[in-house]
KOLTI-478690 format. One record per atom (N, C-alpha, C, CB): residue number from 1; residue in one letter; atom name; x negated, y, z. Coordinates in steps of 0.2 Angstrom, whole numbers. Atoms other than C-alpha are relative to their C-alpha. Glycine has a CB too. Layout:
// residues N
node num NUM, residuo a, atomo CA, u X, v Y, w Z
...
This chain:
// residues 71
node num 1, residuo m, atomo N, u 7, v 1, w -4
node num 1, residuo m, atomo CA, u 102, v 118, w -144
node num 1, residuo m, atomo C, u -3, v 7, w -2
node num 1, residuo m, atomo CB, u -4, v -7, w -1
node num 2, residuo e, atomo N, u 3, v -5, w 0
node num 2, residuo e, atomo CA, u 93, v 135, w -143
node num 2, residuo e, atomo C, u -8, v -2, w 0
node num 2, residuo e, atomo CB, u 2, v 4, w 4
node num 3, residuo l, atomo N, u 7, v 1, w 0
node num 3, residuo l, atomo CA, u 74, v 134, w -147
node num 3, residuo l, atomo C, u -5, v 5, w 1
node num 3, residuo l, atomo CB, u -1, v -2, w -7
node num 4, residuo t, atomo N, u 4, v -6, w -2
node num 4, residuo t, atomo CA, u 68, v 149, w -139
node num 4, residuo t, atomo C, u -5, v -4, w 6
node num 4, residuo t, atomo CB, u 5, v 6, w 4
node num 5, residuo n, atomo N, u 6, v 1, w -5
node num 5, residuo n, atomo CA, u 52, v 147, w -128
node num 5, residuo n, atomo C, u -4, v -6, w -2
node num 5, residuo n, atomo CB, u 3, v -1, w 9
node num 6, residuo v, atomo N, u 4, v 5, w 3
node num 6, residuo v, atomo CA, u 45, v 134, w -139
node num 6, residuo v, atomo C, u -6, v 2, w -1
node num 6, residuo v, atomo CB, u 3, v -3, w -6
node num 7, residuo q, atomo N, u 8, v -1, w 2
node num 7, residuo q, atomo CA, u 26, v 133, w -139
node num 7, residuo q, atomo C, u -3, v -6, w -4
node num 7, residuo q, atomo CB, u -5, v 0, w 7
node num 8, residuo i, atomo N, u 4, v 6, w 3
node num 8, residuo i, atomo CA, u 16, v 124, w -151
node num 8, residuo i, atomo C, u -8, v 1, w 3
node num 8, residuo i, atomo CB, u 1, v 0, w -8
node num 9, residuo v, atomo N, u 7, v 2, w -2
node num 9, residuo v, atomo CA, u -1, v 117, w -146
node num 9, residuo v, atomo C, u -4, v -1, w -5
node num 9, residuo v, atomo CB, u -1, v -5, w 6
node num 10, residuo t, atomo N, u 4, v 2, w 6
node num 10, residuo t, atomo CA, u -16, v 118, w -157
node num 10, residuo t, atomo C, u -6, v -2, w 4
node num 10, residuo t, atomo CB, u -1, v 4, w -4
node num 11, residuo n, atomo N, u 7, v 2, w -1
node num 11, residuo n, atomo CA, u -34, v 110, w -156
node num 11, residuo n, atomo C, u -4, v 5, w -2
node num 11, residuo n, atomo CB, u -3, v -7, w -4
node num 12, residuo e, atomo N, u 5, v -5, w 2
node num 12, residuo e, atomo CA, u -49, v 120, w -158
node num 12, residuo e, atomo C, u -1, v 1, w -9
node num 12, residuo e, atomo CB, u -7, v -4, w 3
node num 13, residuo d, atomo N, u 0, v -3, w 8
node num 13, residuo d, atomo CA, u -48, v 118, w -177
node num 13, residuo d, atomo C, u 7, v 4, w -4
node num 13, residuo d, atomo CB, u -2, v -7, w -5
node num 14, residuo g, atomo N, u -5, v -4, w 2
node num 14, residuo g, atomo CA, u -32, v 127, w -177
node num 14, residuo g, atomo C, u 7, v -5, w -2
node num 14, residuo g, atomo CB, u -3, v 4, w -6
node num 15, residuo e, atomo N, u -5, v 5, w 1
node num 15, residuo e, atomo CA, u -22, v 110, w -180
node num 15, residuo e, atomo C, u 6, v -1, w 4
node num 15, residuo e, atomo CB, u -2, v -5, w -1
node num 16, residuo q, atomo N, u -5, v 1, w -5
node num 16, residuo q, atomo CA, u -5, v 108, w -173
node num 16, residuo q, atomo C, u 1, v -6, w 3
node num 16, residuo q, atomo CB, u 6, v 2, w -3
node num 17, residuo t, atomo N, u 2, v 6, w -3
node num 17, residuo t, atomo CA, u -6, v 94, w -160
node num 17, residuo t, atomo C, u 6, v -2, w 4
node num 17, residuo t, atomo CB, u -6, v 0, w 6
node num 18, residuo a, atomo N, u -5, v 2, w -4
node num 18, residuo a, atomo CA, u 9, v 95, w -148
node num 18, residuo a, atomo C, u 5, v 6, w 0
node num 18, residuo a, atomo CB, u -2, v -2, w 7
node num 19, residuo v, atomo N, u -6, v -5, w -1
node num 19, residuo v, atomo CA, u 25, v 105, w -144
node num 19, residuo v, atomo C, u 2, v 0, w 8
node num 19, residuo v, atomo CB, u 7, v -3, w -5
node num 20, residuo l, atomo N, u -2, v 0, w -6
node num 20, residuo l, atomo CA, u 30, v 112, w -126
node num 20, residuo l, atomo C, u 8, v 3, w -1
node num 20, residuo l, atomo CB, u -6, v 4, w 4
node num 21, residuo v, atomo N, u -9, v -1, w -1
node num 21, residuo v, atomo CA, u 50, v 113, w -124
node num 21, residuo v, atomo C, u 1, v 1, w 7
node num 21, residuo v, atomo CB, u 5, v -6, w -3
node num 22, residuo p, atomo N, u -4, v 1, w -8
node num 22, residuo p, atomo CA, u 60, v 118, w -109
node num 22, residuo p, atomo C, u 3, v -6, w -1
node num 22, residuo p, atomo CB, u 7, v 6, w 2
node num 23, residuo i, atomo N, u -4, v 6, w -1
node num 23, residuo i, atomo CA, u 67, v 104, w -101
node num 23, residuo i, atomo C, u 6, v -2, w -1
node num 23, residuo i, atomo CB, u 0, v -1, w 6
node num 24, residuo d, atomo N, u -7, v -1, w 2
node num 24, residuo d, atomo CA, u 85, v 108, w -104
node num 24, residuo d, atomo C, u 0, v -2, w -8
node num 24, residuo d, atomo CB, u 4, v 7, w 1
node num 25, residuo v, atomo N, u -1, v 2, w 6
node num 25, residuo v, atomo CA, u 80, v 106, w -123
node num 25, residuo v, atomo C, u -3, v -8, w -1
node num 25, residuo v, atomo CB, u -2, v 4, w -5
node num 26, residuo w, atomo N, u 3, v 7, w 1
node num 26, residuo w, atomo CA, u 70, v 90, w -120
node num 26, residuo w, atomo C, u 6, v -4, w 1
node num 26, residuo w, atomo CB, u -6, v -2, w 4
node num 27, residuo r, atomo N, u -6, v 5, w -3
node num 27, residuo r, atomo CA, u 85, v 81, w -111
node num 27, residuo r, atomo C, u 5, v 0, w -6
node num 27, residuo r, atomo CB, u 3, v 2, w 9
node num 28, residuo e, atomo N, u -4, v 1, w 7
node num 28, residuo e, atomo CA, u 95, v 85, w -126
node num 28, residuo e, atomo C, u -2, v -3, w -5
node num 28, residuo e, atomo CB, u 1, v 5, w -3
node num 29, residuo v, atomo N, u 4, v 3, w 5
node num 29, residuo v, atomo CA, u 83, v 79, w -138
node num 29, residuo v, atomo C, u 2, v -9, w 2
node num 29, residuo v, atomo CB, u -9, v 3, w -1
node num 30, residuo e, atomo N, u -2, v 7, w -3
node num 30, residuo e, atomo CA, u 84, v 62, w -127
node num 30, residuo e, atomo C, u 5, v -2, w 0
node num 30, residuo e, atomo CB, u -2, v -1, w 6
node num 31, residuo s, atomo N, u -6, v 3, w 3
node num 31, residuo s, atomo CA, u 101, v 61, w -128
node num 31, residuo s, atomo C, u 2, v -1, w -5
node num 31, residuo s, atomo CB, u 5, v 3, w 2
node num 32, residuo w, atomo N, u -1, v 1, w 7
node num 32, residuo w, atomo CA, u 102, v 63, w -146
node num 32, residuo w, atomo C, u -3, v -7, w -2
node num 32, residuo w, atomo CB, u -2, v 6, w -4
node num 33, residuo l, atomo N, u 3, v 5, w 3
node num 33, residuo l, atomo CA, u 89, v 50, w -148
node num 33, residuo l, atomo C, u 2, v -7, w 4
node num 33, residuo l, atomo CB, u -8, v 1, w 0
node num 34, residuo e, atomo N, u -3, v 5, w -3
node num 34, residuo e, atomo CA, u 97, v 38, w -136
node num 34, residuo e, atomo C, u 6, v -2, w -3
node num 34, residuo e, atomo CB, u 1, v 0, w 6
node num 35, residuo t, atomo N, u -6, v 1, w 5
node num 35, residuo t, atomo CA, u 113, v 39, w -146
node num 35, residuo t, atomo C, u -1, v -3, w -7
node num 35, residuo t, atomo CB, u 3, v 7, w -1
node num 36, residuo a, atomo N, u 2, v 2, w 6
node num 36, residuo a, atomo CA, u 104, v 37, w -162
node num 36, residuo a, atomo C, u -3, v -8, w 0
node num 36, residuo a, atomo CB, u -5, v 6, w -2
node num 37, residuo h, atomo N, u 2, v 8, w 0
node num 37, residuo h, atomo CA, u 97, v 21, w -156
node num 37, residuo h, atomo C, u 6, v -5, w 3
node num 37, residuo h, atomo CB, u -6, v -1, w 5
node num 38, residuo l, atomo N, u -6, v 4, w -1
node num 38, residuo l, atomo CA, u 113, v 14, w -149
node num 38, residuo l, atomo C, u 4, v -1, w -6
node num 38, residuo l, atomo CB, u 5, v 2, w 5
node num 39, residuo l, atomo N, u -5, v 1, w 5
node num 39, residuo l, atomo CA, u 122, v 18, w -165
node num 39, residuo l, atomo C, u -3, v -5, w -6
node num 39, residuo l, atomo CB, u 2, v 6, w -3
node num 40, residuo r, atomo N, u 4, v 5, w 4
node num 40, residuo r, atomo CA, u 109, v 6, w -175
node num 40, residuo r, atomo C, u 4, v -7, w 1
node num 40, residuo r, atomo CB, u -7, v -1, w 2
node num 41, residuo s, atomo N, u -5, v 6, w -1
node num 41, residuo s, atomo CA, u 119, v -9, w -168
node num 41, residuo s, atomo C, u 7, v 1, w -2
node num 41, residuo s, atomo CB, u 0, v -2, w 8
node num 42, residuo d, atomo N, u -8, v 0, w 4
node num 42, residuo d, atomo CA, u 135, v -12, w -178
node num 42, residuo d, atomo C, u 4, v -1, w 5
node num 42, residuo d, atomo CB, u 2, v -5, w -6
node num 43, residuo a, atomo N, u -4, v 0, w -5
node num 43, residuo a, atomo CA, u 143, v -18, w -161
node num 43, residuo a, atomo C, u 1, v 5, w 4
node num 43, residuo a, atomo CB, u -1, v -3, w 4
node num 44, residuo m, atomo N, u 0, v -6, w -5
node num 44, residuo m, atomo CA, u 137, v -3, w -150
node num 44, residuo m, atomo C, u 3, v 5, w -3
node num 44, residuo m, atomo CB, u -7, v 2, w 3
node num 45, residuo r, atomo N, u -3, v -5, w 4
node num 45, residuo r, atomo CA, u 143, v 8, w -164
node num 45, residuo r, atomo C, u 8, v 0, w 1
node num 45, residuo r, atomo CB, u -2, v -1, w -9
node num 46, residuo e, atomo N, u -7, v 0, w 0
node num 46, residuo e, atomo CA, u 160, v 1, w -164
node num 46, residuo e, atomo C, u 3, v 2, w 8
node num 46, residuo e, atomo CB, u 3, v -8, w -2
node num 47, residuo r, atomo N, u -2, v -1, w -7
node num 47, residuo r, atomo CA, u 161, v 1, w -144
node num 47, residuo r, atomo C, u 0, v 8, w 1
node num 47, residuo r, atomo CB, u -5, v -4, w 5
node num 48, residuo l, atomo N, u 1, v -8, w -2
node num 48, residuo l, atomo CA, u 156, v 20, w -144
node num 48, residuo l, atomo C, u 5, v 3, w -4
node num 48, residuo l, atomo CB, u -7, v 3, w -2
node num 49, residuo l, atomo N, u -5, v -5, w 3
node num 49, residuo l, atomo CA, u 168, v 26, w -157
node num 49, residuo l, atomo C, u 6, v -3, w 3
node num 49, residuo l, atomo CB, u 1, v 0, w -8
node num 50, residuo a, atomo N, u -6, v 2, w -5
node num 50, residuo a, atomo CA, u 182, v 15, w -148
node num 50, residuo a, atomo C, u 0, v 5, w 6
node num 50, residuo a, atomo CB, u 0, v -8, w 3
node num 51, residuo a, atomo N, u -1, v -4, w -6
node num 51, residuo a, atomo CA, u 178, v 24, w -132
node num 51, residuo a, atomo C, u 0, v 8, w -1
node num 51, residuo a, atomo CB, u -5, v -2, w 5
node num 52, residuo r, atomo N, u -2, v -7, w 2
node num 52, residuo r, atomo CA, u 177, v 41, w -140
node num 52, residuo r, atomo C, u 8, v 2, w -2
node num 52, residuo r, atomo CB, u -4, v 3, w -5
node num 53, residuo a, atomo N, u -8, v -1, w 2
node num 53, residuo a, atomo CA, u 194, v 38, w -148
node num 53, residuo a, atomo C, u 5, v -1, w 5
node num 53, residuo a, atomo CB, u 1, v -4, w -4
node num 54, residuo s, atomo N, u -5, v 2, w -5
node num 54, residuo s, atomo CA, u 203, v 31, w -132
node num 54, residuo s, atomo C, u 3, v 6, w 3
node num 54, residuo s, atomo CB, u -4, v -5, w 6
node num 55, residuo t, atomo N, u -5, v -6, w -4
node num 55, residuo t, atomo CA, u 217, v 42, w -124
node num 55, residuo t, atomo C, u -1, v -2, w 7
node num 55, residuo t, atomo CB, u 8, v -1, w -3
node num 56, residuo m, atomo N, u -1, v 1, w -7
node num 56, residuo m, atomo CA, u 215, v 33, w -108
node num 56, residuo m, atomo C, u -6, v 3, w 4
node num 56, residuo m, atomo CB, u 2, v -8, w 2
node num 57, residuo r, atomo N, u 5, v -4, w -4
node num 57, residuo r, atomo CA, u 207, v 45, w -96
node num 57, residuo r, atomo C, u 2, v -1, w 8
node num 57, residuo r, atomo CB, u 0, v 7, w -2
node num 58, residuo i, atomo N, u -2, v 0, w -7
node num 58, residuo i, atomo CA, u 206, v 43, w -77
node num 58, residuo i, atomo C, u -4, v 6, w 3
node num 58, residuo i, atomo CB, u -2, v -8, w 3
node num 59, residuo p, atomo N, u 3, v -4, w -4
node num 59, residuo p, atomo CA, u 201, v 58, w -66
node num 59, residuo p, atomo C, u -5, v -2, w 4
node num 59, residuo p, atomo CB, u 4, v 4, w 3
node num 60, residuo m, atomo N, u 5, v 3, w -4
node num 60, residuo m, atomo CA, u 185, v 57, w -57
node num 60, residuo m, atomo C, u 1, v -1, w 6
node num 60, residuo m, atomo CB, u -6, v 4, w -1
node num 61, residuo n, atomo N, u -1, v 1, w -7
node num 61, residuo n, atomo CA, u 192, v 60, w -41
node num 61, residuo n, atomo C, u 4, v -6, w 2
node num 61, residuo n, atomo CB, u 4, v 7, w 2
node num 62, residuo e, atomo N, u -3, v 5, w 0
node num 62, residuo e, atomo CA, u 203, v 46, w -44
node num 62, residuo e, atomo C, u -5, v -7, w 1
node num 62, residuo e, atomo CB, u 5, v -1, w -6
node num 63, residuo v, atomo N, u 4, v 6, w -1
node num 63, residuo v, atomo CA, u 190, v 34, w -48
node num 63, residuo v, atomo C, u -6, v 1, w 6
node num 63, residuo v, atomo CB, u -5, v 0, w -8
node num 64, residuo a, atomo N, u 2, v 0, w -6
node num 64, residuo a, atomo CA, u 181, v 41, w -33
node num 64, residuo a, atomo C, u 3, v -4, w 7
node num 64, residuo a, atomo CB, u -1, v 7, w 0
node num 65, residuo r, atomo N, u -6, v 2, w -4
node num 65, residuo r, atomo CA, u 196, v 37, w -22
node num 65, residuo r, atomo C, u -1, v -8, w 0
node num 65, residuo r, atomo CB, u 7, v 3, w -2
node num 66, residuo e, atomo N, u -1, v 6, w 0
node num 66, residuo e, atomo CA, u 196, v 20, w -28
node num 66, residuo e, atomo C, u -5, v -5, w 2
node num 66, residuo e, atomo CB, u 1, v -1, w -6
node num 67, residuo f, atomo N, u 6, v 3, w -3
node num 67, residuo f, atomo CA, u 179, v 16, w -25
node num 67, residuo f, atomo C, u -2, v 2, w 8
node num 67, residuo f, atomo CB, u -6, v 2, w -6
node num 68, residuo g, atomo N, u 2, v -1, w -6
node num 68, residuo g, atomo CA, u 179, v 23, w -8
node num 68, residuo g, atomo C, u -6, v 6, w 1
node num 68, residuo g, atomo CB, u -2, v -5, w 3
node num 69, residuo v, atomo N, u 6, v -4, w 1
node num 69, residuo v, atomo CA, u 166, v 37, w -12
node num 69, residuo v, atomo C, u 2, v 7, w 0
node num 69, residuo v, atomo CB, u -3, v -2, w -5
node num 70, residuo e, atomo N, u -1, v -6, w -1
node num 70, residuo e, atomo CA, u 176, v 52, w -8
node num 70, residuo e, atomo C, u -5, v 5, w 3
node num 70, residuo e, atomo CB, u 6, v 1, w 4
node num 71, residuo g, atomo N, u 6, v -4, w -2
node num 71, residuo g, atomo CA, u 166, v 67, w -5
node num 71, residuo g, atomo C, u 4, v 5, w 7
node num 71, residuo g, atomo CB, u -4, v 5, w -7
């Protein structure tokens, strides 16, 4: 994640009050926060780790064909 174009907002006293970040940076932060939230649950952590370790992969075009949503 590159933190270029980050802007710090200050109030009239010069105190830092907010940060403006590019939307792509914010979306990456949101993704990390969601993952951190899910990992707090032991059951969800096990599911995520199992899914990550899974070697069973189905190409997206096969999934689309199976559900009848081919483009």
